[in-house]
C-alpha positions, 0 to 999 in steps of 0.5 A, spaced: 607 080 469 610 073 470 617 072 471 619 069 465 616 074 461 620 079 464 626 075 463 625 074 456 624 081 455 630 083 458 634 077 454 631 080 448 633 087 450 640 085 451 640 081 445 640 087 441 646 090 444 650 084 444 654 081 439 656 074 442 649 072 445 651 066 447 653 069 454 646 071 455 645 066 461 641 066 467 647 067 472 651 071 467 653 078 471 653 085 467 661 084 468 660 077 464 657 080 459 663 085 458 658 091 458 661 098 459 658 104 463 655 107 457 652 100 455 649 099 462 646 106 462 643 104 455 641 098 458 637 101 464 634 106 460 631 101 455 629 097 460 625 103 464 622 104 457 620 097 456 617 096 463 615 103 464 619 103 470 624 108 473 631 105 477 632 109 483 639 113 483 641 108 489 640 102 485 643 105 479 649 107 483 650 100 486 650 097 479 655 101 476 659 100 482 659 093 482 657 090 475 660 083 477 655 082 482 649 084 478 646 077 475 641 077 470 636 074 475 637 079 480 636 084 475 629 081 473 628 081 481 629 088 481 624 089 475 619 085 478 619 089 485 619 096 481 613 093 477 609 091 483 611 098 487 609 102 481 
């Protein structure tokens, strides 16, 4: 799967969840998107379904612990690595 395909599918998933879609930018963090823990959990669950992947517990914990450091581009990278390792 190409990077741009993964990025677009991530943006589409976020677009369903967010009211203000203008905030969906490459350098946006989960904190910038004002996602709370339940919304982050729903996003990760949906991405697991969308890409047929499983986020390891250690990655999930880091995401919840510091959403201000997780940009959408980093999330795309994580998804690509998980797809490749599957």
